[in-house]
Structure formats: structure tokens, C-alpha cells
Steps between C-alpha positions, in 0.01 A plus 500: 500500500602857437476713817420875500505735793156593632400777743606411849803304380300185410607330173269414214542163333370464146444148365364421153170315508451521880174634643503821705586400853632669812697314768661612824803327632622499859699822421179667385623518138227533233544312170268592213487257207365621172465359145741611229387269220560614140466875586874584460489367141163666426619830645812492290290481183251761626783740586658465155159570347458797736134405545461700819616810321251436221216442746583818691513699177179378337271384782339801672576514874448865589214442741640588843236279664679187364719356769641248253628634165338319202840414357595315821168311514530395136860392561399274782208358303730431203742304725206312650371400152845383394546290810172369642192688367335557837163681499496867594344437840794271590770736377580643845551152649709389200720813512560452874708193423761707314747772582330824397799619298475190275148607415611849407337647814649744750523385858162471667300524179398132487234567764326734255430223250132404474258433224356851505832672461631265235163530325542879492848445356344293223237776445792744457662267249169483307492881484862519388618541140560124474614517132774750596586283803531186286709687243734622776539150642559340156759766401670464840513116457650531154771731632564315826536157344640612164218336303578471131206637301644436156261204450183559695146412408225631730171349388276682743330754271187442292392693194129521406382525143144583395362524147552357151864450393479340157875507447573322834504144357765363733756475218860605552597867452863581430580138590344534844189321623183702558162438669184426307231753599137450403200724535390536857683539826835318546757522776847408383803466723776733394800286399742764387642821639407443864714677755561493872238719679 
């Protein structure tokens, strides 16, 4: 176990996978065992992506009545989804098993986690410019992990055609395949020219 000094001179012992327990020895020394799990690896990736910076930038958190910043709540929820997918009402109990710093929380903030506050954080995410947030995260990932975009096909966009296109027979044009479009309403997946959002 790794021991950390605690107020009053008592050491803190952190053991991966152990439940939160408190024991007192004959010398009145308090040992606190907390789960580490995969969080150091997950946090390494999240830090390289600078997700917390993106959440703070795009998710509104200007309401002074909020005791837990939306970016922090979303960060804890993201880690929960990646590890165990506990329901919102069990988030406080789940977070209590971990060192707060591993969840991206300042000291003493874990007690603020409940389904209402995390729900308000999700409301703030819903009100955010999510397209700009996604773009910021994708661009950051490309830069952080040096992703080669020379050969990328993003098949997530659809193009809708309506009307009569007599010349759209499906035959090749300039040696490239085309789609056959008939009278009516057709939705065709864009196969060429897609780009990262």
C-alpha cells in the first residue's frame, strides 16, 4: 500500500480494489483504503485530450448557486461510465470508494455528488454548443495523439435528394461510381468528401 500523510499525522493507505475501510490500531493510527483501479490510465488519456478544459470552456457553469461545477460532474460521470456504469443515484457511494483527486475533484467535493447535481450538469451539457465541443475534442485528439488524417473516411453524413433526376442512372461519371436516383424521396449516404467534424 502507498501511505499518505493525513491531518493529525495518521497515514492513508491506498490499495487497488479494496473497499473503503477505516481501522484503528493500538497506537490509534487510522488507515484508509481506497480503490485505484484503472483510473491512472484513464486519467492519463483524459489529460492528453484536455477534456476538462473543453468541458469548462463549452459547458455553461456561471450559475453561482451551483456548488458543483458542471465540468466536474460530467468528468466524474464519464469516469463512472468507463469503469462501472453506476446509476446517478448511486454515484455518491461509488465515488466514495476512490481518492477524490483520481476523479478530478478537489478535496471535499465528493460529498456534493448526488443525482440532482449531476442531473443539472447534464442539463448544462444539453444547453451547451455540443457541435463546437465535439469539434474541440476531435481536433485535440488529432493533435494529442498525432492522428494521421491522410486516409480518413467518415461515413456519418447523409444527403437527401427530392425530385426527378433523369440523368442520374447510376452509371459511372468520369470513371467514378454514382448513385441511381429515381423520382420521389431518397436518402443516400454520402460516400465521398466527408471530413472530420
